[in-house]
C-alpha positions, 0 to 999 in steps of 0.5 A: 723547466730545465729539463723540459727546455733541454728535451726540446732543444735535443728534439730540435737538434734531431730535426737539423741533424736529420735534414743534414743526413737526408739523401739529396732527393729528400732535401727540403724545398728552397727556403729562407736559407736561400735568400741574401744572408743579412736578410735571411738572418733578420727574418730568421731572427723574427720567426725564432723569437716569435715561436719562442713566445708562442710556446711561452704565451700561447702553447698549443695555439694554431700558429702560421708562419708566412715568408714571401718576397724577392727582388723588388718587393723585398721580403716579409715574414709574419707569425701569427697565433690564433689563441682563443679569446678565452685562454687566460693571459694575453698572448702578447704578454711579456717585457717587450724587449723581444719586440724592441730588438726586432724593430731594431734589427729590422730598422738596421736593414731599412725595414719595418716591424708591425705587431698586434692582436688579431680578432680572435685574441691571438698575436700577430708579428710581421717584419719587412725588410727590403731586398739587399741590392749586392 
């Protein structure tokens, strides 16, 4: 377990270093890092927490991450895994501490958190936060 987690962390680090070393023409398109810092960190934490849980509870399930918004409508992020109904164990199983923490983060920014099962037996977590006025 520790070896596997270490290996994954090393792979993630290599990907980040690869992006940092990429020539300017090969840099990724604008993304979550280009939104105001507090909102960006809040949504980043949602995606990070959710993908960790997908790996833990629904490994291999097709997973979609959506991030949208801007000034006016605010920012939203959603992570959905479409785990087959026949898969063993609920994909949302856990202590619930992660969801509580995400709900608190959203509330601190004046936002909201939604979560629950999908029709296919997967799990969806979405967050909306207002666009910062400063």
